[in-house]
C-alpha positions in Angstrom: -12.5 43.1 -36.9 -13.8 41.2 -33.6 -12.6 38.0 -35.2 -9.1 39.5 -36.0 -9.0 40.7 -32.4 -10.2 37.1 -31.0 -7.3 35.4 -32.8 -4.5 36.7 -30.6 -6.6 36.5 -27.3 -7.1 32.8 -28.0 -3.5 32.5 -28.7 -2.5 34.2 -25.6 -4.8 31.9 -23.5 -3.3 28.8 -25.1 0.1 30.0 -24.3 -0.8 31.0 -20.9 -2.2 27.3 -20.0 0.7 25.8 -21.9 3.4 27.9 -19.7 1.3 27.1 -16.6 1.4 23.3 -17.3 5.2 23.5 -18.0 6.0 25.3 -15.1 4.0 22.9 -12.8 5.6 19.8 -14.5 9.1 21.1 -14.4 8.9 22.2 -10.9 7.2 19.4 -9.5 9.3 17.0 -7.7 8.9 13.6 -5.9 9.7 14.8 -2.4 6.6 17.4 -2.5 3.9 14.2 -2.8 4.5 13.4 0.8 5.9 16.5 2.4 3.1 16.7 4.7 3.1 13.1 5.8 4.5 11.6 9.1 8.0 9.7 9.3 7.8 6.1 9.5 9.0 3.8 12.7 11.4 1.2 12.1 8.8 -1.4 14.0 6.7 -0.8 10.9 9.1 -0.3 8.1 11.6 -3.5 9.5 10.0 -6.2 7.1 10.8 -4.2 3.7 14.4 -5.1 3.2 13.5 -8.5 4.0 10.4 -8.6 1.5 12.7 -6.9 -1.3 15.3 -9.7 -0.6 12.6 -12.5 -0.9 11.1 -10.7 -4.2 14.6 -10.9 -5.6 15.1 -14.5 -4.8 12.2 -15.2 -7.6 14.5 -13.6 -10.1 17.5 -15.7 -9.1 18.4 -18.9 -11.3 20.3 -20.5 -8.6 19.3 -19.8 -4.9 22.8 -21.4 -3.6 24.7 -18.9 -5.7 22.7 -15.7 -5.5 23.5 -12.9 -8.1 21.7 -10.3 -6.0 22.5 -11.1 -2.6 23.7 -7.7 -0.6 26.6 -8.2 1.4 25.9 -8.4 5.1 22.1 -8.4 4.3 19.4 -10.8 4.8 20.0 -14.4 3.7 17.6 -16.9 2.3 17.8 -20.6 3.9 17.3 -22.7 0.7 15.8 -25.4 3.4 12.9 -23.0 4.2 11.9 -22.6 0.6 8.2 -24.6 0.6 7.7 -24.2 -3.3 9.2 -22.1 -6.2 7.2 -22.0 -9.4 8.8 -20.6 -12.7 7.1 -19.7 -15.8 6.6 -23.6 -17.1 4.3 -23.8 -14.0 2.4 -20.8 -14.2 2.1 -21.1 -18.0 1.5 -17.7 -18.2 -1.4 -17.4 -15.6 0.3 -15.6 -13.3 4.0 -14.3 -12.6 6.5 -16.7 -11.0 6.4 -16.8 -7.3 8.1 -18.3 -4.2 6.6 -19.8 -1.1 9.0 -19.1 2.0 8.5 -20.0 5.6 10.9 -17.7 7.8 11.0 -19.4 11.2 13.4 -16.7 12.5 10.7 -14.0 11.8 7.6 -16.4 12.3 6.4 -15.4 8.6 5.1 -17.5 5.7 5.7 -15.4 2.8 4.5 -15.5 -0.9 7.2 -13.5 -2.8 5.8 -12.5 -6.6 8.2 -11.4 -9.0 7.9 -8.4 -11.5 7.4 -7.8 -15.0 9.6 -9.9 -17.5 10.1 -7.7 -20.5 11.0 -10.7 -22.6 7.6 -12.5 -21.9 4.4 -12.0 -23.6 2.6 -13.7 -20.9 3.3 -10.9 -18.4 2.1 -8.3 -20.9 -1.2 -10.3 -21.4 -2.0 -10.1 -17.6 -1.1 -6.5 -17.6 -3.0 -5.4 -20.7 -6.2 -7.4 -19.3 -8.0 -4.7 -18.1 -11.2 -4.5 -19.5 -11.4 -0.7 -19.2 -11.4 -0.7 -15.6 -14.9 -2.6 -15.5 -14.3 -5.4 -13.1 -16.2 -5.1 -10.0 -15.0 -6.4 -6.6 -16.3 -5.9 -3.4 -18.1 -2.9 -4.1 -15.0 -1.1 -6.1 -13.2 -1.3 -9.5 -10.0 -3.4 -9.8 -7.6 -4.6 -12.9 -9.1 -7.7 -14.3 -5.8 -9.2 -15.5 -4.1 -9.1 -12.0 -7.2 -10.1 -10.2 -7.7 -13.3 -12.5 -3.6 -14.1 -11.9 -4.4 -13.7 -8.0 -7.5 -15.9 -8.2 -5.6 -18.8 -10.1 -2.7 -18.5 -7.6 -5.0 -18.6 -4.5 -6.8 -21.6 -6.1 -3.5 -23.4 -6.8 -1.7 -22.6 -3.6 -4.8 -22.9 -1.0 -4.0 -26.3 0.1 -0.3 -25.3 0.5 -0.8 -22.1 2.4 -3.7 -23.8 4.8 -1.3 -26.7 5.7 1.6 -24.4 6.5 -1.0 -22.0 8.7 -2.2 -25.1 10.4 1.4 -26.0 11.1 2.3 -22.9 12.4 -0.6 -21.5 13.8 1.4 -18.5 15.1 2.9 -17.2 12.0 1.9 -14.3 9.9 0.8 -14.5 6.2 2.5 -12.2 4.2 2.2 -11.4 0.3 5.0 -9.5 -1.5 5.5 -8.6 -4.8 7.1 -5.9 -7.1 5.8 -4.1 -10.3 3.5 -6.7 -11.7 3.6 -9.0 -8.8 2.9 -6.2 -6.3 -0.8 -5.9 -8.1 -1.2 -9.5 -7.9 0.0 -9.5 -4.1 -2.4 -7.0 -3.7 -5.3 -8.6 -5.4 -4.3 -11.8 -3.6 -4.5 -10.0 -0.3 -8.1 -8.9 -1.0 -9.3 -12.2 -1.8 -8.0 -13.9 1.2 -9.1 -11.4 3.5 -12.8 -11.3 1.6 -12.6 -15.1 1.6 -10.8 -16.2 4.6 -12.6 -19.6 4.7 -10.6 -20.7 2.0 -7.5 -20.3 4.5 -9.6 -22.1 7.5 -10.6 -18.5 8.6 -7.6 -17.0 9.2 -7.6 -13.8 11.2 -7.6 -10.6 9.4 -4.6 -9.4 11.4 -2.6 -12.1 10.2 -2.5 -10.9 6.9 -0.6 -8.4 5.2 0.8 -7.3 2.1 4.1 -5.1 1.1 3.5 -3.9 -2.6 6.9 -2.8 -4.0 6.7 -0.2 -6.7 3.1 -0.8 -7.3 0.9 -0.2 -10.4 -2.4 1.3 -9.9 -4.7 -1.6 -9.5 -7.8 -0.4 -7.4 -10.5 2.3 -7.0 -9.9 4.6 -4.1 -12.6 3.3 -1.8 -10.9 -0.2 -2.0 -7.3 1.5 -1.7 -8.2 3.3 1.7 -10.4 0.3 3.0 -7.8 -2.3 3.0 -5.0 0.0 4.1 -4.8 -1.8 7.3 -3.5 -4.7 5.5 -1.9 -3.6 2.3 1.0 -1.5 2.3 2.8 0.0 -0.9 6.3 1.2 -1.0 7.5 3.8 -3.6 11.2 5.0 -4.4 11.4 8.7 -4.9 10.1 9.7 -8.3 8.8 5.9 -9.6 6.8 6.6 -12.6 4.7 3.4 -12.2 2.4 4.5 -9.0 2.1 7.8 -10.6 0.9 6.5 -14.0 -3.0 6.9 -14.1 -3.1 6.2 -17.9 -4.2 2.9 -18.3 -1.4 0.5 -19.1 -2.6 -1.0 -22.1 -3.1 2.4 -23.8 0.8 2.8 -22.9 1.9 -0.1 -24.6 -0.4 0.5 -27.5 1.1 4.1 -28.3 4.6 2.9 -27.5 5.7 4.4 -31.0 4.4 7.7 -29.8 4.7 7.6 -26.2 6.0 11.0 -25.4 3.4 12.6 -27.1 1.0 10.4 -25.4 2.3 11.1 -21.9 2.4 14.9 -22.7 -1.5 14.7 -24.0 -2.1 12.9 -20.6 -0.2 15.1 -18.4 -1.8 18.3 -19.7 -5.4 16.8 -19.3 -4.6 15.6 -15.5 -3.5 19.2 -15.1 -6.6 20.6 -16.3 -8.7 18.4 -14.4 -9.6 19.1 -10.9 -8.7 16.8 -8.1 -12.2 16.6 -6.8 -13.4 15.4 -10.2 -10.8 12.7 -10.4 -11.8 11.6 -6.6 -15.0 11.2 -8.0 -14.2 9.0 -10.8 -15.2 5.4 -10.0 -13.1 3.8 -12.3 -9.8 5.6 -11.6 -7.4 3.3 -10.3 -5.0 4.1 -7.4 -1.8 2.4 -5.5 -3.1 0.3 -2.9 -3.1 0.7 1.0 -1.0 2.4 3.2 1.8 4.5 1.6 5.5 4.6 2.3 7.7 7.2 0.6 11.2 6.5 0.5 12.8 10.3 -0.1 16.5 10.6 -0.7 16.9 13.7 -3.3 16.1 17.2 -2.9 15.0 19.7 -5.3 17.7 21.4 -7.2 20.1 19.4 -5.4 22.8 17.0 -6.5 23.2 13.5 -5.4 21.3 11.1 -3.1 20.8 12.2 0.6 20.5 9.9 3.5 16.8 8.0 2.9 14.1 8.9 5.1 10.8 7.1 4.8 7.1 8.9 5.1 4.0 7.2 5.7 0.2 7.9 5.5 -3.0 6.9 4.4 -4.2 9.7 2.4 -7.4 10.0 0.2 -6.2 13.0 -1.9 -2.8 13.2 -3.4 -2.0 9.3 -3.8 0.7 10.3 -6.4 -1.2 12.0 -9.0 1.2 13.8 -10.9 4.2 12.2 -13.1 7.4 13.6 -12.1 9.7 14.5 -15.2 13.3 13.2 -13.7 15.9 11.4 -15.1 15.8 8.7 -12.2 11.5 7.9 -12.9 12.7 4.6 -14.4 15.5 3.9 -12.2 13.7 4.3 -8.9 11.4 1.5 -10.2 14.3 -1.1 -9.9 13.8 -3.3 -6.9 17.8 -3.6 -6.5 17.6 0.4 -5.8 14.5 -0.1 -3.5 16.4 -2.8 -1.4 19.2 -0.5 -0.9 17.6 2.5 -0.1 15.1 0.6 2.2 18.0 -1.1 4.0 19.9 2.4 4.6 16.7 3.8 5.7 15.8 1.3 8.3 19.7 1.3 9.7 19.0 5.2 10.2 15.8 4.6 11.8 17.4 2.2 14.2 20.2 4.3 14.9 18.2 7.3 15.6 15.9 5.4 18.1 18.7 3.6 19.8 20.2 6.9 20.5 17.2 7.8 22.4 17.9 4.8 24.7 14.4 4.1 25.0 13.4 1.5 28.0 11.7 -1.7 27.0 8.4 -1.1 29.0 8.1 2.7 27.0 9.3 1.0 23.7 6.4 -1.6 23.8 4.0 1.1 24.8 5.1 3.3 21.8 4.4 0.6 19.5 1.3 0.0 20.7 0.4 3.7 20.6 1.5 3.9 16.9 -0.5 0.8 16.3 -3.4 2.7 17.3 -2.5 5.9 15.9 -2.3 4.0 12.6 -5.8 2.5 13.2 -7.3 6.1 13.9 -5.5 7.4 10.7 -7.2 4.6 8.6 -10.7 5.1 10.0 -9.8 9.1 9.4 -9.1 8.1 5.8 -12.3 6.1 5.6 -14.4 9.3 6.7 -12.5 11.6 4.9 -13.7 9.2 1.6 -17.5 9.5 2.5 -17.4 13.3 3.2 -16.0 13.7 -0.3 -18.5 11.4 -1.8 -16.3 8.8 -3.4 -18.5 6.5 -5.2 -19.1 3.5 -3.3 -17.0 4.6 -0.4 -20.2 3.9 1.9 -20.5 0.4 0.8 -17.9 -1.0 3.2 -20.7 -2.2 5.5 -19.7 -3.2 9.2 -16.0 -2.5 10.0 -14.1 -5.6 11.3 -15.1 -5.9 15.0 -11.8 -5.8 16.7 -10.0 -5.5 20.4 -7.3 -3.2 20.8 -5.2 -2.3 23.9 -4.6 1.4 24.3 -1.7 3.1 25.8 -2.5 2.5 29.5 -2.4 -1.4 28.5 -5.3 -2.4 30.9 -8.9 -0.9 29.3 -10.0 -2.4 26.3 -12.0 -0.5 23.7 -14.2 -2.1 21.2 -13.8 -0.9 17.8 -17.1 -0.9 15.8 -18.7 1.1 13.2 -22.2 1.8 11.8 -23.3 -0.4 9.0 -24.1 3.0 6.9 -23.2 5.9 8.8 -19.6 6.4 9.8 -20.3 9.9 11.5 -20.6 8.3 15.1 -17.2 6.9 14.8 -14.8 8.7 17.0 -11.2 7.8 18.8 -12.9 4.7 20.4 -15.1 3.8 17.5 -18.3 4.1 19.7 -20.9 6.2 20.6 -20.9 8.4 24.1 -23.2 6.3 25.9 -20.9 3.2 25.1 -18.1 5.2 26.5 -20.0 5.8 29.8 -20.8 2.5 30.1 -17.1 1.3 29.9 -16.3 4.0 32.2 -18.9 4.3 35.0 -21.0 1.8 37.0 -23.7 1.9 39.6 -22.9 0.8 43.3 -25.3 -1.3 45.6 -26.8 2.2 46.8 -27.6 3.2 43.4 -25.1 5.9 43.0 -23.0 6.0 39.8 -19.2 5.4 40.6 -16.0 5.0 38.5 -15.5 1.4 37.4 -12.5 0.0 38.9 -9.7 -1.2 36.7 -8.5 -4.8 36.9 -5.3 -4.2 39.1 -7.0 -1.5 41.4 -6.9 -2.8 44.6 -8.2 0.1 46.4 
């Protein structure tokens, strides 16, 4: 009798679980992933359309007659192309790339193209993950992408070194789309980790823009390198949300809906705390920029807005069941929407008519807020016991000018304990020593500023 009554109970529990999963899957939209994030500023987002255009140039067959050049957009000077590598040059070890010297923006850009569905070599790079067992700098990374980045750095280190010595004030930027975004992120970490390969280039001169990135590094690395790596995601893009190993997706291509359905149900039932404590779970790299252009239960596209954060939890954990999940991965759409979003930002900021001194001070304030947000994310990762989050070691010692533009504070952290790190990055005694000093009579007085003449 108990067995007969037990069967309906199990069926009801199963149906309730399935209904809960279906409800969460159908109601979840891409806007919810970043609804609590802050809005990006034009000063930070300005390079994005330019990076998209440079990555699109790698897709072009003839740069003199480009097919993807946007009307009135950023134009590429063919004379500034330092090197262009195709599949015959890379021989499957890395995607094709382009080295471009932008004299107007004072930038040296390495642009890497995305996955080519007709090339087996790209699949070989993407599927060479070895079950996430590749260790790098205290975390796990995608093995195939790391190997491609190491080959590219070894091949072009002399070229980049010569360009950096020739233009000592220029930035070094790595940009890529899809597969190329993972290679660009790995390449950035290699350069930052081994700066001696490029004549000890400062960390502040290196940056990366990963466009529609794949999950390629563990959480502790994604947070630690958030000051140099920026990931850009358009609305419902499926790739940054696909926690399933890519080799499993391509191996089960004949039954892909069944496999994704099973993975979605599995991720729904697993708590987020357990996901964060999985050291081999890969995530989207660095600081995230989310371009939102559609609303839930509304038709058509809206004026895009860009939200940004360095989150620890909620780094695009759930796949969005949307008809735009694949089209949002296209770099053409990302370039268009990022250009629209940038124009809206500039128009909104120009309407406020900010004076130049206040504008410069605002940019310095935003830079400080980004540093503070990055440090808070590191502390959050440590408090959640994320594996190897404490293996960061000594943080880069850096000088930063705060809002007043006069007093400098030393940003440094303990090698093993981040609990003493505050807004100034030092302990209370260090703050007191910066603010007060003893006079000739032995009294403690306020330290005078550099421009204080009283």
